C-alpha positions in Angstrom: 79.3 -6.0 78.7 82.5 -6.6 76.6 85.8 -6.6 78.4 88.8 -5.4 76.3 92.1 -6.9 77.4 95.0 -4.8 76.5 98.3 -6.5 75.7 100.9 -5.7 78.4 103.8 -5.3 75.9 103.4 -3.9 72.5 105.5 -2.7 69.6 105.1 1.0 68.7 106.0 2.6 65.4 106.4 6.1 64.2 107.5 7.3 60.8 108.9 10.7 59.8 109.3 12.4 56.5 111.9 15.2 56.7 110.5 17.9 54.5 113.3 20.4 55.5 116.3 20.6 57.7 114.0 21.5 60.6 110.6 20.1 59.9 109.6 16.4 60.3 106.1 15.2 59.2 105.3 12.4 61.6 102.8 9.6 61.4 101.9 7.5 64.4 99.0 5.0 63.9 96.7 6.9 61.6 97.5 10.3 63.0 99.7 12.9 61.3 101.6 15.5 63.2 104.5 17.8 62.8 107.7 18.6 64.6 109.4 21.9 63.7 111.8 24.6 65.0 110.9 28.2 65.6 111.7 30.9 63.1 114.7 32.1 65.0 116.3 28.6 64.7 115.6 28.3 61.0 112.3 26.5 61.2 108.9 27.5 59.9 107.3 27.6 63.4 104.6 25.1 62.2 104.7 23.0 65.4 106.6 22.4 68.7 110.3 21.7 68.5 111.6 18.2 69.4 112.4 19.3 73.0 109.0 21.0 73.3 107.4 17.7 72.2 109.2 16.0 75.0 107.7 18.5 77.4 104.3 18.0 75.8 104.7 14.2 76.1 105.2 14.6 79.9 102.1 16.7 80.2 100.0 14.3 78.2 101.3 11.2 80.0 100.7 12.9 83.4 97.1 13.6 82.4 96.4 10.1 81.3 98.1 8.3 84.2 96.8 10.6 86.9 93.2 10.0 85.7 93.9 6.2 85.6 95.3 6.1 89.1 92.5 8.3 90.3 89.9 5.9 88.9 91.8 2.9 90.4 91.7 4.6 93.8 88.1 5.8 93.6 89.1 9.5 93.4 87.2 11.9 91.3 89.1 14.6 89.5 86.8 17.6 88.8 89.4 19.7 87.0 93.0 19.4 86.1 95.6 21.7 84.6 99.4 21.2 84.3 102.4 23.4 83.9 106.0 22.4 83.2 109.1 24.5 83.6 112.5 23.2 82.7 116.1 24.1 82.6 117.6 23.2 79.2 121.3 23.3 78.5 121.4 24.1 74.8 125.2 23.6 74.5 124.6 20.2 73.0 122.1 21.2 70.4 124.3 24.2 69.5 127.2 21.7 69.0 129.3 23.7 71.4 130.0 20.8 73.8 128.7 17.5 74.9 126.0 17.7 77.5 125.3 14.6 79.5 122.0 15.8 81.0 120.4 18.4 78.7 117.5 18.9 81.1 119.1 19.1 84.5 115.8 20.1 86.3 112.1 20.1 85.6 109.2 21.3 87.7 105.8 19.9 87.0 102.9 21.7 88.6 99.6 19.8 88.9 96.6 22.0 89.7 93.8 19.6 90.6 90.3 20.2 91.9 89.1 17.2 93.9 87.2 16.2 97.0 90.0 13.7 97.8 91.8 14.0 101.2 95.4 14.9 101.5 96.2 11.2 102.1 94.4 10.2 98.9 96.2 12.9 96.9 99.5 11.6 98.3 98.6 8.1 96.9 97.8 9.7 93.5 101.2 11.5 93.5 103.1 8.4 94.4 101.3 6.2 91.8 101.7 8.9 89.1 105.5 8.8 89.7 105.5 5.0 89.7 103.4 4.5 86.5 104.0 7.4 84.1 106.5 6.0 81.6 107.5 9.4 80.2 108.4 10.7 83.7 110.3 7.5 84.4 112.4 8.0 81.2 113.0 11.6 82.1 114.1 10.8 85.7 116.3 7.9 84.6 118.1 10.2 82.2 119.4 12.1 85.2 116.9 15.0 85.2 115.6 16.1 88.6 111.8 16.1 88.1 110.0 17.8 90.9 106.2 17.4 91.0 104.1 19.9 92.9 100.4 19.2 93.6 98.2 22.2 94.2 94.8 21.0 95.4 91.6 22.9 95.3 88.5 21.5 97.0 85.1 22.4 95.7 
């Protein structure tokens, strides 16, 4: 068996070509994606907006880190779905006034199906908060990020 050792600190790169005032074609590694605004904000609605991408990043990071901490703790996740609701003060992006904390509050709902005990789920929640880099950035920006775990047992 081959063991792959990941580097603990890496440089990350992304490049963007701005094809219009609202659309950015982004390349990360060998992957192409798009960031765009909805029609009502002058975009072409081809992809999530930058703020929606932030939300999507939190959902994606939650999925990856929760599965990692579950594996580390010997917990099997049978099903997982995530929901994120946020308050967004758009005064800043509307250039109306400076907004120190554009997302004052977010609620992340984790619906998980597992045989894990309540104590084991509490460990997963604690380690998710400790190890998810996207949630750490969001919290340290001043956003109140509340995570709710709804557990279904098969």
